[in-house]
N, C-alpha and C positions, 0 to 999 in steps of 0.2 A: 388281637390274636384270639381265635376260637379254640378253646380247649377245656375239656371237662376235668373236674377234680375228683379224686377218690374220697369217699366219705370216711374211709377207715383211718387215714393219716394226714389228710389235707394236701397230699401231693398229687402230681399228675398220675392218672391211671395209665398202666402200661399199654392199654388198648387205644389210647389217644395217638393217632399216627403222627409221623414225623412232620409232614407238611402242615398239619393242623397246629403244631407248636410254634410255627414261624409267623412273624409279622408278614402282612400281605406283600409288602415291598420286597422282603427277602425271598419269599416264596416265588414271586414272579421272576426275580432275577436268577434264582437257581434253575427254574424250569426253562428259562430262556437259553441256558448254556447247553441244553441237550437236544437230542433228536427223538422225535416221536416214533414209537414202534407199536406194532399190534401182534399179539400172540393168539393163536387159535386154541380152543379147549384141548387139554391134554398135551400141549406142546411144552417141551422143556425150555425154560427161560434162562436158567444158568445150571451148569453141571458141577457136581461135587468134584473137588480136586483140580479143577481147571484153573489156569492163571487168571488173576483179576485184571481186567482192562477198563472196567466201567462200573458205575452204580446205576441202579434202576429206581426210578420214582414212579410208583403205580398211580395212575389217575382214574382208572376204572377197572372193575373186575376183581376176582379173587384168585389167589394162588395158594399152593401148599408148599411147605418147606420140609424136606425129608433128608435123612442121612442114612447111609448104608454101612453096616458093619462088614468085617472081612468075611464072615460066614454067610453073608447075603441078607441078613435080617434088616428090614427097613423100618425106621421109626419116623412117625409123623411128629415133627418138632413144633410147628406153628402154622397158622394161617395168616397170610398177609393180603391186605386189600387196599382200597383207595386211600391215598395219602401216605402209605407206608414206603419205606426205603429198603432196598435189597442190595446186599453186597458191600455195605459200608465198612464192615470189619476187615475184609480182604483188601479193600481200597486203602485203608489207613495203615495196615500192617505189611502189605505186599505179599502176604501168604496166599497159597491156593484157597479156593472157595471151600468152606467147611460143609456145605450142604447143597442139595439139588432143589431148585425151585421150579414148579410145574404149574401151568395155568389150569385152573379148574373150570373156567369158562372163558369167553373171549376177554382178553386183558389188553388194556391200553396203558402204555408206560412211556416214560421219557428216559433215555439213556444219556448219562453224563460221563464223559471220559474221566478216568481216575485222576489224571493230572489237573484237569479243570476243576474237579470237585475239591481236591485238597487245596488248591490255590484259593478257591472260594472260601473254604473254612478258615484259611490263614488270614483272609481279609475281613472276616465277619465273626467276631467273638460271640455275638448273640446266637448265630446259627450253630457254632461249635458247642456252646453250652446246651442248646436244645438237643443236639445229637448225643452229648454226654448224658443228659437227663434221660433220654429214651433208652440208652444202653443200660443205665443204672436201673430203670424201672423194669426192663425186660429181665435183667439178671435177678432182681429181687422176686419177680413173679415166678421165674423158673425154679429158684431155690424153694419158694413156698410150695410150689406144686410138687417138687420132689419129696419134701417133707410130708405133705398130705398123702401122696400116693404110697409112701413107704408104710404108712399106718393103715392102708386100705386093702381090702381084697380086690381081685379083678372085677368082681360083680359090682362092688362099690365104685371103683374107678370108672367103669363104663356108665353107670347111672349118673355120676357127677359130670362126665364128659357130655352126655346127651343133654343134660340140663343146661350146661354152659353153652352148647351149640344152639339150644333153643332160645336162650337169651340173646345171643349175639347174631345168629343167622336164621332165626325162626320166623315163619310167616303164618299168622293165625288164620285158620280156615274153619269151616263149619265142622269138619271132622276132627280137628285138633291142630297141633302146631307142626307145620311142615318145614323140615330143614331145607334151606334153599341151596346149600352146597352139595354137589354130587360126590360124596365120600363113599369109597368102597369099604367092604368089611375088612380088607387087609389094611386100609388106611386107619380105620377105627382101631384095629388091633395094635397097629404101630403106635398109636397115641396113648394107649393104656398099658403098653408093655406086655402084651399077651399074644398068643397065637391066633391065627385066623379061625382055626377050628373052635377054640375056646369062645371067641366072640360070637361065632355062629350059634353055639349052644346057648349062650346067654341071651342072644336076641330071640331065639326060639322060646326060651322061658318067658321073656317079656311079651312076646306075641301071645303065648298061651294064657297069660294073665290079663291080656287086653290092654297092656300098657303102650305098645307100639305096633305099627304096621310097617312092613318093609317090602321093598321091591328092588329092582336093579338100580343101584346108586340113588335110591329114594328112601326116605324114612319119615314117618308120621308119628308124632308123639300124641297119644290119645289120653293117657293118664299120667301127667307129670307128678301127681301126688304119690303114685307108686314108686317112681324114680326117686323122689325126695326121701321116701321111707327107706328105700334100699341104701341110698347115700348116707343116711344117718345110722342105720343099724344093720345093713347088709341083708335084711329080710324082705 
């Protein structure tokens, strides 16, 4: 099994995707149960509140996971990419989907019917424990993020988010670190719990300081040291 370990506590890091936690035989058997699908960029993969009929296993490309409140505010909850599983909670509980998942680029996935997925878990304790471990790691990371964000200003949250995206989705160029995922200002705002207007103002500040350069769904980090300083002290 190919899986990285977190240096902080010796456990699996929450960013290690589901399929990477499985033995190759289990991984192949699970993928063989499904049907291959392709989603174009910006296409909705699953809708919030719809009934659950299947899980999706992403084999290539990246998606965003969002949830909408009654007042229309949309929060960016997570990014899911190759090896990740989508819709497992609804499949196990029978409840409607709790979030919308949208392709950020062309996405290839395998759809496994809910009944076939649950039968597979019943017959494979190792896969069941891998899924339980993933759920636990995601919950722990979400709790830690809420705690950290509660103690941060929006400026600090944005700086921390950009640094995290640079580590996980950054491509180093001569000009700086280019974020490979096409996130909009609204999506950035939803990830840090702020308004689009606030994020626009903060990005302008960062541009004026020479820390970043922005375009339509593009962002280049030129001075990560400034972002690190903001993340530590807010200045």
